DRENDO-1510 file (C-alpha; in Angstrom, 1 decimal, always signed):
<recs>
REC; n; res; u; v; w
REC; 1; UNK; +159.6; +221.4; +307.2 .
REC; 2; UNK; +157.4; +219.9; +304.5 .
REC; 3; UNK; +158.3; +216.3; +305.4 .
REC; 4; UNK; +157.5; +217.0; +309.1 .
REC; 5; UNK; +154.2; +218.5; +308.1 .
REC; 6; UNK; +153.3; +215.5; +305.9 .
REC; 7; UNK; +154.1; +213.1; +308.7 .
REC; 8; UNK; +151.9; +215.1; +311.1 .
REC; 9; UNK; +149.0; +215.1; +308.6 .
REC; 10; UNK; +149.5; +211.3; +308.0 .
REC; 11; UNK; +149.5; +210.7; +311.8 .
REC; 12; UNK; +146.2; +212.6; +312.2 .
REC; 13; UNK; +144.7; +210.7; +309.3 .
REC; 14; UNK; +145.8; +207.3; +310.8 .
REC; 15; UNK; +144.4; +208.3; +314.2 .
REC; 16; UNK; +141.1; +209.4; +312.7 .
REC; 17; UNK; +140.8; +206.1; +310.7 .
REC; 18; UNK; +141.5; +204.1; +313.8 .
REC; 19; UNK; +138.9; +206.0; +315.8 .
REC; 20; UNK; +136.3; +205.5; +313.0 .
REC; 21; UNK; +137.1; +201.8; +313.0 .
REC; 22; UNK; +136.5; +201.6; +316.7 .
REC; 23; UNK; +133.1; +203.3; +316.4 .
REC; 24; UNK; +132.3; +201.1; +313.4 .
REC; 25; UNK; +132.9; +197.9; +315.4 .
REC; 26; UNK; +131.4; +199.2; +318.6 .
REC; 27; UNK; +128.0; +200.1; +317.2 .
REC; 28; UNK; +127.0; +196.5; +316.3 .
REC; 29; UNK; +128.0; +195.3; +319.8 .
REC; 30; UNK; +126.0; +198.0; +321.5 .
REC; 31; UNK; +123.0; +197.3; +319.2 .
REC; 32; UNK; +123.2; +193.5; +319.8 .
REC; 33; UNK; +123.2; +193.9; +323.6 .
REC; 34; UNK; +119.9; +195.7; +323.6 .
REC; 35; UNK; +117.6; +193.6; +321.3 .
REC; 36; UNK; +114.0; +193.8; +322.2 .
REC; 37; UNK; +111.3; +191.3; +321.1 .
REC; 38; UNK; +107.6; +191.3; +321.7 .
REC; 39; UNK; +104.8; +188.7; +321.5 .
REC; 40; UNK; +101.1; +189.0; +321.4 .
REC; 41; UNK; +99.6; +186.1; +323.3 .
REC; 42; UNK; +96.6; +184.6; +321.6 .
REC; 43; UNK; +94.7; +181.3; +321.5 .
REC; 44; UNK; +96.5; +178.2; +320.5 .
REC; 45; UNK; +95.0; +176.2; +317.6 .
REC; 46; UNK; +92.1; +174.2; +319.1 .
REC; 47; UNK; +89.1; +172.0; +318.3 .
REC; 48; UNK; +85.5; +173.0; +318.5 .
REC; 49; UNK; +85.2; +170.8; +321.7 .
REC; 50; UNK; +88.0; +172.7; +323.5 .
REC; 51; UNK; +87.1; +176.2; +322.2 .
REC; 52; UNK; +85.1; +177.3; +325.2 .
REC; 53; UNK; +88.1; +176.7; +327.5 .
REC; 54; UNK; +90.7; +178.3; +325.3 .
REC; 55; UNK; +90.2; +181.9; +326.1 .
REC; 56; UNK; +92.3; +185.0; +327.0 .
REC; 57; UNK; +95.0; +187.2; +325.7 .
REC; 58; UNK; +98.2; +188.9; +326.8 .
REC; 59; UNK; +101.5; +190.3; +325.7 .
REC; 60; UNK; +105.2; +189.8; +326.5 .
REC; 61; UNK; +108.3; +191.9; +326.1 .
REC; 62; UNK; +111.7; +190.1; +326.0 .
REC; 63; UNK; +115.1; +191.9; +326.2 .
REC; 64; UNK; +118.3; +190.3; +325.1 .
REC; 65; UNK; +121.4; +191.6; +326.9 .
REC; 66; UNK; +124.5; +189.6; +325.9 .
REC; 67; UNK; +123.2; +186.0; +326.3 .
REC; 68; UNK; +120.6; +186.8; +329.0 .
REC; 69; UNK; +117.0; +187.0; +327.9 .
REC; 70; UNK; +114.6; +188.7; +330.3 .
REC; 71; UNK; +110.9; +188.3; +330.0 .
REC; 72; UNK; +108.1; +190.5; +331.3 .
REC; 73; UNK; +104.4; +190.3; +330.4 .
REC; 74; UNK; +100.8; +190.0; +331.4 .
REC; 75; UNK; +97.8; +187.8; +330.5 .
REC; 76; UNK; +94.1; +188.0; +331.2 .
REC; 77; UNK; +90.8; +186.3; +330.6 .
REC; 78; UNK; +91.7; +182.6; +331.0 .
REC; 79; UNK; +88.8; +180.2; +331.7 .
REC; 80; UNK; +90.8; +178.7; +334.6 .
REC; 81; UNK; +94.0; +179.5; +336.5 .
REC; 82; UNK; +97.3; +179.3; +334.6 .
REC; 83; UNK; +99.4; +176.3; +335.5 .
REC; 84; UNK; +102.7; +177.0; +333.6 .
REC; 85; UNK; +104.4; +179.3; +331.1 .
REC; 86; UNK; +107.4; +178.2; +329.0 .
REC; 87; UNK; +109.8; +179.3; +326.3 .
REC; 88; UNK; +109.8; +177.0; +323.3 .
REC; 89; UNK; +112.1; +176.8; +320.3 .
REC; 90; UNK; +110.2; +176.1; +317.1 .
REC; 91; UNK; +111.6; +173.5; +314.7 .
REC; 92; UNK; +111.0; +176.0; +311.9 .
REC; 93; UNK; +109.5; +179.5; +311.5 .
REC; 94; UNK; +105.9; +179.3; +312.7 .
REC; 95; UNK; +106.2; +175.6; +313.7 .
REC; 96; UNK; +105.9; +174.4; +317.3 .
REC; 97; UNK; +108.8; +172.9; +319.1 .
REC; 98; UNK; +110.1; +171.7; +322.5 .
REC; 99; UNK; +110.1; +173.8; +325.7 .
REC; 100; UNK; +113.5; +174.8; +326.9 .
REC; 101; UNK; +112.8; +177.1; +329.9 .
REC; 102; UNK; +110.0; +177.5; +332.5 .
REC; 103; UNK; +108.8; +181.1; +333.3 .
REC; 104; UNK; +107.2; +182.3; +336.4 .
REC; 105; UNK; +103.5; +182.9; +336.0 .
REC; 106; UNK; +100.7; +183.9; +338.4 .
REC; 107; UNK; +98.4; +180.9; +339.2 .
REC; 108; UNK; +95.3; +182.9; +338.3 .
REC; 109; UNK; +93.1; +183.7; +335.3 .
REC; 110; UNK; +95.0; +187.0; +334.9 .
REC; 111; UNK; +98.4; +188.1; +336.0 .
REC; 112; UNK; +102.1; +188.4; +335.3 .
REC; 113; UNK; +104.6; +186.4; +333.4 .
REC; 114; UNK; +108.3; +186.9; +334.2 .
REC; 115; UNK; +111.6; +185.1; +333.9 .
REC; 116; UNK; +115.2; +185.2; +332.8 .
REC; 117; UNK; +117.4; +182.6; +331.0 .
REC; 118; UNK; +120.9; +182.4; +329.6 .
REC; 119; UNK; +120.6; +181.4; +326.0 .
REC; 120; UNK; +123.1; +179.3; +323.9 .
REC; 121; UNK; +124.3; +180.8; +320.7 .
REC; 122; UNK; +122.0; +178.5; +318.8 .
REC; 123; UNK; +119.0; +179.7; +320.8 .
REC; 124; UNK; +120.0; +183.3; +320.2 .
REC; 125; UNK; +120.0; +182.6; +316.5 .
REC; 126; UNK; +116.6; +181.0; +316.8 .
REC; 127; UNK; +115.3; +184.0; +318.7 .
REC; 128; UNK; +116.5; +186.4; +316.1 .
REC; 129; UNK; +115.0; +184.2; +313.3 .
REC; 130; UNK; +111.6; +184.4; +315.0 .
REC; 131; UNK; +111.6; +180.7; +316.1 .
REC; 132; UNK; +111.1; +181.3; +319.9 .
REC; 133; UNK; +107.7; +181.6; +321.5 .
REC; 134; UNK; +106.0; +181.8; +324.9 .
REC; 135; UNK; +103.3; +179.3; +325.7 .
REC; 136; UNK; +100.8; +179.6; +328.6 .
REC; 137; UNK; +99.0; +176.6; +330.0 .
REC; 138; UNK; +95.9; +176.5; +332.2 .
REC; 139; UNK; +93.8; +174.0; +334.1 .
REC; 140; UNK; +91.2; +174.1; +331.2 .
REC; 141; UNK; +93.5; +174.4; +328.2 .
REC; 142; UNK; +93.5; +171.9; +325.3 .
REC; 143; UNK; +93.4; +168.2; +326.2 .
REC; 144; UNK; +96.9; +167.2; +325.1 .
REC; 145; UNK; +99.0; +169.5; +327.3 .
REC; 146; UNK; +96.8; +172.2; +328.8 .
REC; 147; UNK; +97.9; +174.8; +326.2 .
REC; 148; UNK; +95.9; +178.0; +326.2 .
REC; 149; UNK; +97.9; +181.0; +324.8 .
REC; 150; UNK; +101.0; +181.4; +322.7 .
REC; 151; UNK; +102.9; +184.1; +321.0 .
REC; 152; UNK; +106.1; +184.3; +318.9 .
REC; 153; UNK; +108.8; +186.6; +320.1 .
REC; 154; UNK; +109.5; +189.0; +317.2 .
REC; 155; UNK; +111.4; +192.3; +316.7 .
</recs>
């Protein structure tokens, strides 16, 4: 009887440990699929000559679900209609880098920014490291590329 009881207790202990292991490994997966990032859109660095045309502000929320990043945001107060909005991957933390995805933006001085993109594992790593940013361009942005607003996606 004692041997049977020990086996039953050991069986319960093994089942409990297995259940705890499943919970332990499932929690990070659930947390990773719901990462949220935000950006405050503010003026890009500019010269005194371009300063009058580089105006406005905005905000963006990005949600990462698996490898899909969904973007929703707004902007206002541009000196001229927006022409483009793009996701960029910085070459280092706080350093500008190349665009990798076009977003949908209202062609107006104020409006919405939306989009969705499937990210590579390297882009997900960059996003989580704070190296991905949104950049808004307008008809009167800086001379070199029409840049007007930008904001880094941070947790």
